[in-house]
C-alpha positions in Angstrom: 156.7 13.2 37.2 155.2 16.0 38.9 156.4 17.9 41.8 153.0 18.7 42.6 151.5 15.1 41.6 152.5 11.4 41.8 153.7 9.6 38.1 151.2 8.8 35.8 149.3 6.2 37.7 148.4 8.8 40.0 150.0 12.2 38.1 146.4 12.5 36.6 145.1 14.1 39.4 147.4 16.9 39.4 145.4 20.0 40.4 144.5 18.6 43.5 147.3 18.2 44.9 148.4 22.1 43.3 145.4 23.3 45.4 143.6 21.6 47.8 140.3 19.8 48.2 136.9 20.3 48.0 134.1 18.6 49.4 130.6 18.3 47.7 127.9 16.3 49.3 124.9 14.1 48.1 121.4 15.7 46.9 118.6 14.4 45.9 118.6 15.3 42.3 122.1 14.1 41.5 122.9 12.6 38.6 125.7 10.3 37.5 128.1 9.8 34.4 131.1 7.9 33.8 133.6 7.9 31.1 135.5 4.4 30.5 138.6 4.8 28.3 140.2 1.4 27.3 143.1 1.0 24.6 143.9 -2.7 23.5 145.2 -2.4 20.2 147.8 0.6 18.7 148.1 0.5 15.2 150.5 3.1 14.6 152.7 1.5 16.9 154.6 -2.4 16.3 152.7 -5.2 17.0 154.1 -6.4 20.4 152.5 -3.0 21.7 149.1 -4.6 21.5 147.7 -5.4 25.2 146.2 -8.8 24.2 147.9 -12.3 24.3 146.6 -13.7 21.3 147.6 -11.9 17.6 144.0 -10.9 16.4 142.7 -7.9 18.1 139.2 -9.8 20.1 137.0 -8.5 22.6 137.9 -12.1 24.7 141.8 -11.4 24.5 142.3 -7.4 24.9 142.2 -6.5 28.5 141.6 -3.0 28.6 138.4 -4.1 26.0 137.2 -6.6 28.6 138.2 -4.3 32.1 135.8 -1.1 30.3 132.6 -4.0 29.7 133.4 -5.3 33.2 133.4 -1.9 34.7 130.4 -1.1 33.0 128.4 -3.5 34.3 129.4 -2.9 38.0 128.5 1.0 37.5 124.8 -0.3 36.1 124.4 -2.3 39.2 125.4 0.6 41.2 122.3 3.0 39.6 124.5 4.6 36.7 122.0 5.3 33.7 123.4 3.6 30.5 122.7 6.8 28.6 125.5 8.9 31.2 127.8 6.1 30.2 130.3 6.9 27.8 132.7 3.7 26.6 135.6 4.7 23.7 137.7 1.1 23.5 138.4 -0.8 20.5 137.6 -4.3 20.7 133.4 -3.3 22.0 131.2 -2.9 19.3 129.6 0.4 18.4 131.5 2.5 20.9 133.7 4.7 19.2 137.6 4.1 19.3 139.1 5.8 22.0 141.7 8.4 20.0 142.8 11.5 21.8 140.3 13.9 20.3 137.6 11.3 21.4 138.9 10.7 25.0 139.0 15.0 24.8 135.5 15.2 23.3 134.0 12.9 26.3 135.5 15.1 29.1 133.9 18.0 27.8 130.3 16.5 26.5 130.5 15.5 30.1 131.2 18.6 31.6 128.4 20.2 29.4 126.4 17.9 31.3 126.9 18.5 35.2 124.8 21.2 36.7 127.0 23.6 39.5 125.8 23.3 42.7 124.0 19.5 42.1 126.7 17.6 43.2 127.4 15.4 40.4 129.1 12.1 40.9 131.3 11.6 37.6 133.7 7.8 37.4 136.4 8.2 35.1 138.4 5.5 34.3 141.3 4.5 31.7 143.1 1.2 30.9 146.2 1.1 28.4 149.4 1.8 28.2 151.1 5.1 30.2 154.4 5.8 29.3 156.8 8.8 30.0 158.8 11.8 27.8 161.2 14.8 28.1 158.8 16.9 29.7 157.6 20.2 27.7 159.3 23.6 28.1 157.0 25.8 30.2 157.0 22.7 32.7 159.7 22.1 33.3 159.9 23.8 36.5 157.6 21.6 37.9 158.6 18.4 36.8 161.4 16.9 39.2 162.8 14.1 36.8 161.4 16.4 34.1 159.5 13.9 32.5 155.6 14.0 31.6 153.4 10.9 32.5 151.2 10.4 29.7 148.3 7.8 28.6 148.9 6.3 24.9 145.7 7.0 23.2 144.5 4.5 20.1 146.2 7.0 17.4 149.0 8.0 19.5 151.8 7.1 16.8 155.6 6.3 16.8 158.4 8.4 18.9 159.6 11.3 17.4 163.5 11.4 17.7 163.9 15.0 16.6 160.9 16.9 19.3 161.1 13.8 21.7 157.6 13.1 21.9 155.2 10.4 21.4 152.2 13.0 19.1 149.1 12.1 20.1 150.0 11.1 23.6 147.8 12.5 26.8 149.8 14.4 28.8 149.4 14.1 32.7 148.9 17.7 32.6 146.0 17.5 29.9 144.7 14.9 31.7 144.6 17.4 35.2 142.7 19.8 33.3 140.6 17.5 31.7 139.3 16.8 35.3 139.3 19.8 36.7 136.5 20.9 34.0 134.4 18.7 35.8 135.1 19.0 39.0 134.6 22.9 38.7 131.3 22.5 38.1 130.7 20.6 41.9 131.0 17.5 40.5 132.8 14.9 42.8 134.9 12.4 40.9 136.4 9.0 41.3 139.4 8.4 39.3 140.5 4.6 38.4 143.5 3.6 36.6 144.6 0.7 35.1 147.6 1.4 34.1 151.4 2.5 34.6 153.7 4.4 32.6 157.3 1.8 33.6 159.8 0.1 31.5 158.3 -3.1 30.2 158.9 -6.4 32.2 158.6 -9.8 30.4 157.1 -13.3 31.9 160.8 -15.2 32.7 160.7 -12.7 35.6 157.3 -13.5 37.0 157.6 -17.5 36.7 155.6 -17.7 39.8 152.1 -16.4 38.6 151.3 -19.1 36.8 150.0 -17.6 33.5 151.2 -15.5 30.8 151.6 -11.9 32.6 152.1 -9.3 30.6 152.7 -5.5 31.3 150.8 -2.2 30.7 153.7 -0.3 30.2 155.6 1.1 27.4 159.0 2.9 26.1 158.1 5.2 23.7 161.7 4.8 22.1 160.9 1.9 21.5 158.7 2.9 18.0 161.5 5.4 17.1 162.5 4.9 13.1 159.5 2.2 13.6 158.3 1.4 9.6 155.1 0.3 12.1 153.2 3.5 11.5 152.2 1.5 8.0 149.9 0.0 9.2 147.6 2.8 8.8 147.6 6.0 7.4 148.9 8.6 9.8 146.1 9.8 12.1 145.7 13.8 12.4 147.4 15.4 15.3 145.6 16.7 18.0 145.7 20.5 19.7 147.0 20.6 23.6 144.6 21.1 26.1 143.8 24.5 27.3 145.1 24.4 31.0 142.4 24.4 33.7 143.1 26.2 37.0 141.0 24.4 40.1 138.8 25.9 41.6 138.3 26.8 45.6 134.5 25.2 45.4 135.4 22.1 42.8 134.3 19.1 44.3 136.5 16.4 46.0 138.2 13.4 44.2 139.7 10.3 45.3 141.9 8.3 42.9 142.1 4.5 42.6 145.9 3.7 40.5 146.8 0.4 39.5 151.0 0.6 40.7 153.8 3.0 42.2 155.8 5.4 40.5 158.2 2.4 39.9 156.0 0.0 38.8 154.0 -1.5 36.3 150.4 -2.7 36.0 149.7 -6.8 35.0 147.5 -8.2 33.3 147.1 -11.5 33.1 144.2 -14.8 31.7 141.7 -14.6 34.9 139.8 -15.7 36.7 142.2 -18.7 37.2 141.0 -22.7 36.4 137.9 -21.2 35.2 136.0 -21.8 31.7 135.5 -17.7 31.5 139.1 -16.7 31.3 140.0 -13.4 29.3 142.9 -11.8 29.2 142.1 -9.1 32.0 143.9 -6.3 33.9 144.4 -7.4 37.7 144.1 -4.3 39.2 140.5 -3.6 37.3 139.7 -7.8 38.0 140.3 -7.3 42.1 138.5 -3.8 41.9 135.3 -5.8 40.1 135.3 -8.9 42.4 136.0 -7.2 45.7 132.7 -5.3 44.7 130.7 -7.8 43.4 131.6 -9.7 46.8 130.5 -7.0 49.1 128.9 -4.4 47.5 128.8 -2.1 50.7 132.5 -1.9 51.0 133.7 2.2 52.0 136.4 3.7 49.7 138.6 2.5 51.9 137.6 -1.4 53.0 137.7 -1.3 49.3 141.2 -0.3 48.5 142.4 -2.5 51.6 140.5 -5.8 49.8 141.8 -4.8 46.2 145.4 -5.2 48.8 144.7 -8.4 50.2 144.0 -9.7 46.9 147.2 -8.7 45.6 148.7 -10.5 48.8 147.1 -13.4 48.5 148.4 -14.1 44.2 151.3 -12.7 45.3 151.0 -9.6 43.2 152.3 -7.8 45.8 155.9 -8.9 45.8 156.2 -6.6 42.1 153.5 -4.2 42.3 151.5 -2.3 44.7 148.7 0.3 44.2 148.6 3.8 45.3 145.3 5.3 46.6 145.1 9.0 46.6 143.0 10.8 49.4 141.9 7.8 50.8 142.3 8.7 54.7 139.7 11.9 53.4 136.8 9.4 52.4 138.3 6.3 54.2 134.7 5.9 56.1 132.4 6.6 53.1 131.0 4.2 50.7 131.8 3.4 47.2 130.4 5.8 44.7 129.7 8.2 47.6 131.0 11.7 47.2 129.8 13.4 51.1 132.1 12.9 53.9 130.0 10.9 55.7 130.8 9.3 59.2 134.8 9.1 58.9 135.0 5.7 60.7 139.1 5.8 61.4 141.0 2.4 61.2 144.5 1.6 60.6 147.1 -1.8 60.8 148.1 -3.4 63.7 150.5 -5.4 63.9 153.2 -7.7 66.1 156.8 -6.7 66.2 159.7 -8.5 66.4 159.4 -8.6 70.3 155.8 -9.1 70.5 154.6 -6.0 71.1 151.3 -4.6 68.9 152.3 -1.1 67.1 149.7 1.0 65.8 150.0 2.2 62.2 149.4 5.7 63.2 151.0 8.2 65.7 151.4 11.9 66.4 150.8 12.7 62.7 148.1 11.2 62.9 146.8 12.9 65.8 146.8 9.9 68.0 147.3 10.7 72.1 148.0 8.8 75.0 145.4 6.9 76.4 143.1 6.5 73.2 140.8 3.5 72.8 140.3 1.5 69.5 138.7 -2.1 68.6 140.2 -4.6 66.6 139.1 -6.2 63.9 140.4 -9.3 62.2 140.3 -7.7 58.9 140.0 -4.1 57.1 136.4 -5.2 55.7 135.4 -7.0 59.1 131.7 -6.6 60.5 130.8 -5.0 63.6 129.9 -7.7 64.7 133.4 -9.7 64.7 135.3 -7.5 66.5 138.1 -9.3 68.7 138.7 -6.6 71.8 139.8 -3.4 72.8 143.2 -1.9 73.0 144.7 1.3 74.4 147.8 3.3 73.3 150.3 4.0 75.9 153.4 4.9 73.8 153.0 7.4 71.2 156.1 8.4 68.2 155.8 10.7 65.6 154.2 7.9 62.8 153.0 4.3 65.1 152.5 3.9 68.3 152.7 1.1 71.4 149.1 -0.6 72.2 148.7 -2.9 75.2 145.8 -4.2 77.5 143.6 -6.1 74.7 140.8 -7.8 76.2 137.2 -8.7 74.9 133.2 -7.4 76.5 134.1 -11.0 78.9 137.6 -9.9 79.7 139.0 -12.5 78.1 142.8 -12.5 76.5 142.2 -12.7 72.7 143.8 -14.3 70.1 144.8 -10.8 67.5 146.3 -11.9 64.3 150.0 -11.1 62.9 148.1 -8.5 61.0 145.2 -7.4 62.3 143.0 -3.3 62.1 142.1 -1.1 64.3 139.0 1.0 64.5 138.7 4.4 66.2 136.6 4.0 69.9 137.7 6.7 71.7 139.9 9.4 70.7 142.6 11.0 73.1 144.1 14.1 71.0 147.8 14.4 70.6 148.0 18.0 71.4 145.5 20.4 73.0 145.9 24.4 72.0 145.0 26.2 74.7 143.1 29.6 73.3 142.4 32.8 75.2 140.7 35.5 74.6 140.6 39.3 75.7 139.3 43.0 74.7 141.3 45.8 73.5 140.5 49.4 74.6 137.3 50.3 72.8 136.0 47.0 71.7 132.0 45.7 72.2 131.0 44.1 75.3 128.3 42.6 74.0 130.7 41.0 70.7 133.7 39.7 73.2 130.3 38.1 75.0 130.0 36.5 71.3 132.8 35.5 70.8 133.8 33.8 73.4 130.7 31.6 73.4 131.6 30.9 69.9 135.4 29.0 71.6 133.2 27.6 74.1 131.3 25.6 72.1 134.3 25.4 69.6 136.2 23.7 72.4 133.5 22.0 73.8 132.9 19.8 70.0 136.4 20.0 69.2 138.9 18.3 71.7 142.1 19.6 69.5 141.0 23.1 71.3 141.4 24.2 74.5 139.7 27.5 75.8 141.2 29.2 78.8 140.9 32.2 80.8 143.2 35.2 80.6 145.1 33.7 83.7 146.2 31.0 82.5 149.0 30.0 79.5 147.7 30.0 75.9 149.1 29.0 72.5 146.8 31.6 71.0 145.5 34.4 72.3 142.7 36.1 70.8 142.1 40.4 71.2 139.3 42.2 70.1 139.4 45.4 68.8 137.2 47.6 67.6 136.6 46.0 63.7 138.8 42.6 63.9 139.7 40.1 65.9 143.4 39.5 66.4 145.6 36.3 66.6 148.2 36.7 68.8 151.0 33.6 68.8 152.3 33.0 72.2 156.1 31.7 70.8 156.7 29.8 73.4 158.9 25.9 73.6 155.2 24.7 73.3 154.1 25.7 69.3 157.3 28.4 68.8 158.6 26.4 65.9 155.2 26.3 64.5 154.5 30.6 65.0 158.0 31.9 64.7 157.6 34.0 61.8 153.9 33.6 61.1 150.8 35.4 61.6 147.0 34.6 61.2 145.2 36.6 59.3 142.5 38.8 61.8 138.6 38.3 61.4 137.1 41.8 60.3 134.2 42.0 62.7 131.3 42.3 63.6 130.2 38.9 61.8 126.7 38.5 60.3 125.8 35.4 62.4 127.2 32.9 65.7 127.5 30.0 63.1 129.8 31.6 60.3 132.0 33.3 64.2 132.4 30.1 65.0 133.7 28.7 61.7 136.2 31.2 60.7 137.2 30.9 64.3 137.8 27.8 64.0 139.5 26.9 60.6 142.0 29.5 61.7 143.0 27.5 65.1 143.2 24.6 63.4 145.5 25.6 60.9 147.8 26.8 63.7 147.1 23.3 64.9 148.2 21.2 62.3 151.4 23.3 61.7 152.2 22.7 65.6 151.0 18.9 65.5 154.0 18.9 62.2 156.6 20.6 64.3 156.2 18.4 67.6 156.3 15.0 65.5 159.5 16.6 63.9 161.3 16.9 67.7 159.8 13.8 69.1 161.2 11.6 65.6 164.7 14.0 66.3 165.3 12.4 70.0 165.8 8.9 67.7 168.7 8.4 65.6 167.3 9.2 61.4 166.7 6.3 59.6 170.3 5.2 58.3 171.3 4.4 55.0 168.9 7.4 54.0 170.1 11.4 52.6 168.4 13.9 52.3 169.9 16.8 49.9 168.3 20.2 49.6 169.8 22.3 47.4 169.1 26.2 46.3 169.3 27.3 42.8 169.6 31.5 43.2 169.1 33.4 41.1 171.9 35.9 42.0 173.9 33.2 41.5 175.8 30.7 39.0 175.0 27.7 40.3 172.8 25.7 43.2 174.4 25.5 46.5 173.8 23.2 49.2 170.7 24.1 51.9 171.3 23.5 55.1 167.8 21.9 57.3 166.2 24.2 60.3 167.9 22.8 63.1 171.7 23.4 61.5 171.3 27.4 61.5 169.6 29.9 64.1 168.0 32.7 61.5 165.9 31.6 57.9 167.9 32.0 54.6 165.7 34.7 52.5 165.0 33.9 49.2 163.5 36.3 46.9 160.9 34.8 43.7 162.4 33.3 41.1 164.7 31.0 43.2 164.7 27.4 42.9 164.6 24.7 45.7 164.9 20.6 44.9 164.7 17.7 46.8 166.5 14.3 46.3 166.8 11.8 48.5 169.4 9.1 49.0 168.2 5.7 49.7 170.7 2.7 49.9 169.4 0.4 53.0 165.5 0.4 52.4 163.5 -1.4 49.7 160.7 0.9 50.0 160.8 5.1 51.1 157.5 6.8 51.4 157.7 10.5 51.2 155.7 13.0 51.6 156.8 16.8 51.2 154.4 19.3 52.7 154.8 23.5 52.6 153.4 25.7 55.2 153.1 29.2 53.9 153.2 32.4 56.1 149.7 32.2 57.3 149.8 28.3 58.6 148.4 27.4 55.0 149.9 23.6 54.4 149.8 22.0 51.1 150.7 18.9 49.8 154.0 19.4 47.4 154.6 16.2 46.1 154.3 12.2 47.2 155.4 8.9 46.4 157.2 6.1 47.3 160.8 5.1 46.4 163.0 2.1 45.4 166.5 1.0 46.4 168.9 3.2 44.9 172.2 4.3 45.0 171.7 7.4 43.5 169.9 10.8 44.3 166.3 10.6 43.3 164.7 14.2 42.9 161.5 14.1 44.9 160.7 18.1 44.6 161.8 21.0 42.4 159.6 23.8 43.7 160.6 28.2 42.3 159.9 30.6 45.0 156.6 33.2 44.1 155.8 36.0 45.0 153.5 36.7 48.2 153.2 37.7 52.0 156.8 38.2 53.8 156.9 36.1 56.5 158.9 32.6 56.9 157.1 29.8 55.3 159.1 25.8 55.4 159.3 22.7 54.0 158.4 19.5 56.1 160.0 16.6 54.4 158.0 13.1 56.1 160.3 9.5 55.1 158.7 6.6 56.3 160.1 2.9 56.0 157.4 1.8 52.8 156.2 -1.5 53.2 155.4 -4.3 50.3 151.9 -5.4 49.6 150.9 -2.8 51.8 149.9 1.1 51.1 152.0 4.0 50.8 152.5 5.7 53.7 150.9 9.4 52.8 150.7 12.3 55.3 148.8 14.4 52.4 146.2 14.6 54.7 147.6 17.8 56.5 146.1 20.1 53.6 142.7 19.2 54.3 140.9 21.5 56.1 138.6 18.4 57.5 141.5 16.3 58.5 140.8 16.3 62.2 137.2 17.0 62.4 136.7 13.3 63.2 138.5 13.9 66.9 135.1 14.8 68.3 134.5 13.8 71.9 134.1 15.7 75.1 135.8 17.7 77.2 139.6 17.9 76.6 142.5 16.3 78.0 146.3 17.9 78.1 148.4 15.2 76.6 152.4 15.9 76.6 155.2 14.7 74.6 155.8 10.9 75.9 159.4 10.1 75.9 159.3 6.4 76.4 160.5 5.4 73.0 160.9 1.7 73.7 160.2 0.2 69.6 162.6 1.5 66.8 160.5 4.2 64.2 161.7 4.2 60.5 160.6 7.1 60.2 162.1 10.7 59.4 161.3 14.0 59.7 163.6 17.4 58.3 162.1 20.3 58.7 163.5 23.4 56.3 162.4 26.8 56.1 163.3 30.3 54.6 162.0 34.1 54.4 160.1 35.0 52.0 159.4 38.8 50.8 156.4 40.0 49.2 158.7 41.2 46.0 
């Protein structure tokens, strides 16, 4: 599994996690393209590899073929031109076979059609077998479990015992490069994958589902030495895809994936009790069904509706879909690529004591006094509002809400599982910023910067402009040729500021808007790092979640073996690491059915990157979630923030990779700022843990 990505059910978006998220906007000239890949039969593998319930290759029986046809119908209804939809599927007439070479060619041909700067849109769909194989040597350092996730094209060959791979399998890194080729043209990409890599599960484990269920996973070694390849002439082995790095100007990405890392993607005869029953992937079926019921769903509402359909059929007891970048695009209409109006919403549920708990807290920027509107479902219209709630107590990953009332002042009945949408936001933290001039600085330029700060503070409630005579967290000092950012190492942001520096801004600036944006971008990095440290301090006041242990080890070039690496709280000075040293992080979970994890890296200049994110099951053995090599960079303190939260079956992964997005907290714009201190009233046990590791990095 990729250290900077998720298992194949989500690792195909590898490049986005390594670089970050780029945003695209819609223009009148935008073109829409689609690549639909469905693999049902595998002629070079044994017959039980086929994803059809019957024995013959038949579109009425083959799940991926049906999924591709249904998906194409959905796209045509959404305005995609037929000529811009590339279909690669066996069992579908007049379409090329989904071989490795044809899949690669389809991506390259689509990339050639895209126009840079036009903000085109590309929908990518994969359906078929997923699996794993030992990582190639050049990928070992980025693979914590030393495995590459793969998608199996039509012409994949039996397991090669000597090479430990399946020839013609499409690797996660290769899919990431193919996606990067699209996004580097400025195109927004929405990828949907109805596949996974887990070991095969037989129907006998799922008899309660009523219909025969087969899983889209394949144990590649099961074909080692098999004579199945005699069914056809051995196919040509296709060369590897050249690596493609994601550029800073790349288009955005959102991913919908059928299962978590440890799960398989099911298919069955659907719809139930219908004469039109065909073998379909459950995820594809729920995806298209949700869009047919409510065509105007946002990405966030669609993701929740799919979960609702899974829960209604008990599928969620075994499979939970994974959604990537859903926080960033939650309020954006499906098949749109602009950030739009981000309507933030989170689940509200009752705990064992009857308290209403919001599934958002400090790490989501929520502060005491925040007001939210409660709705019965994630897709409910504005006229279905049940009432309003106020946030009264805030913790790291959740908050207690009270004072439920409707417009008449009555107490409405709130269901056990409801949804709350942001109405009036109170930030969890306000960054105090002041400005002063050094000797020789220009007075007009000082006034210009002061005006920019006032405009930023009036629009962005997380930043507060204060006078020189007041305490500040960040003091801006204008020199003759640059603007300096001085951090006050007080207890308030001390952990975040220690050993770090904000890059100065060269002056003068060509225009006011550019200056304001540059200042805001730098301050937002400091703000988010401070928020992470504050959440770590808050959660440390409660005992860590029992039964879950973190193990960090350092494998230094100068040492023959790896050694334990302590958390920040256990040492006074950060250790000094050199380029080439490796950090490995594992989790032992002996108590909880599910644990969701996020690993964030904070660089010396406060830049935040998501290193790893996923979901772990209960296991007495260590599960490695990260393996990173130290690379040359700026001198200063670097940090890893590890966030663990108890996962809930049938619900989305509780992830925090959105911290790497520069626009994460821009939805929190309102009127005059309010200072909020740390809330110490922690009445409801929070099953979460935050660990901080830090080190000193030198330039060479």
